[in-house]
N, C-alpha and C positions, 0 to 999 in steps of 0.2 A: 959641774960637768954639763956640757951641752947634751941634751937628750939624743941628738942626731949621732953623736959619737957611739952611743950604745945601739941606736937603731941601725947603723951601718957597720957594726962591729963584726969580726969574723965569727963570733959565736952565734950571732943572729943568722948569718949566711948558713952556718952549719945546721941550725935548728930548722930553718925554712927549706933546705934542700931536699930532705926525704919526701916531702909531700909533692914537690915538683917531679921527682923521680917516679913516684907512684902514679902521677898523672900520665907521664910518658909511657909507663908500663901498661896502663889502661888503654892508651891509644893503640899500642901494639896488639893488645888482645882484641880490640874491636876490629883492627885491620885484618888480622888473621881470620876472625870469624866472618867478616865480610867477604873475604876471598873464598872461603869455604862455601858460603851460601851462594855466591856468584857462580861457582863451579857447578853446584847442584842445579842451579837455575839455567845453566847452559850459556852463561855470559862469558865471553872470551877474556883472556888475560889482557889483551890489547885494549879492549873496551874499558876494562877496569882501570888500566893505566891512563887512558884518556880522561876518564871521569876524575881520577885522582889529580891529574895535572890541572884540569878545569877548576877543581875545588881549591887547589893551592893558589892559583891565579886570582880566583874570586875572593879569596880570604885576605889578599894583600891590602886592599883598600881599607876594610874595616880594622885590620890589624894595625895599620899605620895610624889610623885615627885613634884607636884605643891606646897606642903607645904614646901619642902626644898628650892625651888626657892623663895617662899614667905618670907623666912628668910632674903634674900637680900633686899626685898622690905620693910620689917619691920625696918631694920636698916636705911633706907632712909626716910620713911614717917611715921614711927611709927606703932604700932600694930592696933589701931582702924581703921585707914584709909585702911590699908592692908586687914583687916578682912572684912570691908564693901565692898571694891572694888572687891575683889575676890569672894564675895558672889553673886555679880551682874554679873560681867564679867567672872570670873573664869580663866583668863589667866594672870598669874603672870609676864610672859615675856613681854606681851604687856603693862601692867600697869607700869612696870619698865621703859620701853621704853618711854611711855607717860610722866612719871614723869621727866625723863631726858630731854625730849624736852621742858617741861615747865620751868625747871631750866635754860636750855640753852638760852631761850628767854630773860632772864634778865642778861645773862653773867655769870652764875654760873654753877657748875658741882656737881652732887650728889656725896657725899663721899669726896669731896675736903675740904680744910681748910676754904675756903671762903663761903661754903654753910651754910646759916643762915636761920632765920625765913622768910626772903623775898624769898629765894630760895625754902623753904618748901611750902610757899603759892603759888608760881608759879607752883610748881610740882602738888599740889592739883588741881589748875585751869587747868593744862595740862591734867590730868587724867579725869577731869570732862568734859572739852570741847571736848576731843576726843570721848566721848560717844555720842556726837551729830551725829557722822557718822552713828550710828545705825538707825537714822531717815531716812537717805538716803537709807539704806538697806531696810527699811520698805516700802519706796515709790517705789523703783525700783526692789524689789524682784520678783514681777510677771513677769518682763521683763528679769530676769536673765537667764532663760533657753534659750530664744531667742538669747540673746547676746552670751551665751556659744556655741550655735549651729553655729552661724556665725563664731566664732573663729575656731571651730572644722572643718568647711568646708574648711577653708584656710590651717590650720595646727592643728592637734589634740593636739600637744604639746605646741602650742603658748601661751595659757592662763596660763599654769603651769609655763612656762619659764618667762613670764612677772611678775607673782606673786613672784617667787623665786628671780628673779633679783632685784625687788624693795625692798624686805625685806633684801637681802644681802647688798644692797647699804646703806640702813638706818642703819643697825647694824654695818657695817664697819665704817661709819661716826661717830657714837656715840662711838664706841670702840676707835678710834684714838683720839677723844677728851679726853676721860678718860686717855688714855696712856700718853698724854702730860701733865697731871695734876700733875704728880710726879712719883718717882721711885716705890713707893708702888703700885700705880695703874698699872704701866707698868708690874711689876712682877705678879700682880694678873691676868692681861689679858693673859700674857705668860703662866702662870701655868694652867689657865682654858683652853687655846687653846691646850696645850700639853696633858692635861687630856682628852679632847675630841678625840684627835687623838689616844691615847692609848685605850680609851674605845671603839672607833669605830672598833678596831681590834678584840674586844671580841664579836662582834655582832653575828658572825656565831656560836660560841660555847655557848654563853650565850644570846640568843635572848630576854629572859625575862628582861634582864638588860637595854634594850633600853629605856624604859620609864624613867629610873633614870639617864641617861647620862647627861642631862643638869643640873639637880640638883646637881649631884656629882661634875661635873666640876666647877659649881659656888661655891660650898662649899669649894673645894680645892683651888680655886682662892682667895676666901676671906681669907682663912687661910694663904696662901702664902703672900698676901698683908698685912695682919695684922702683921705677923712675920717680914716682911721687914720694916714696919712702926715702930715697936718696936725697931728693931735693928739700923735703920739708921734715924728714924724720929726725 
């Protein structure tokens, strides 16, 4: 049985739905609390509605970009799990990274021919276990400002440099693993990289397009990889 039959099965939709409902409930709680505080602060309902509309409009761009990136996650772990994870975390790139790390732990690669139900299970475990890190954030969040200030005293750019270097190293490692999985994966990576370079040159003339760069590059990479797989696979 293809693992995607299980990943997109009604039972998976049923299992994933409660967490999405919980997220919606939390949104409503925050909304009510916000309106109560606004009333105490003397902010009119009309101003609150204007702010709410502005927030919705501002969220359209990033949401569309996240949805495009989510398509790549859906092809790997199915629609229910992607829907549920992005409702909680909201970062398709991180979820795809964690799914890849989970599959890598048992010697499989997302998108490769050897990726099966065991790889899918490992990916789901990877995404779930990686969420435990948020507990660390919860515990150490009050100390975050102090740590940041200590870094800033030595070098104001040190913290940003460490973060960017870590993410670049992880992404490069995973990219090279996928590149060696087959010609279709290599072409997909090359096409996505070339797309990002070309899109980067449009930033000054089309700044509004920045939010969509990653999504567009991933989509073009997937198309190039799929065409290569059909032609030579």
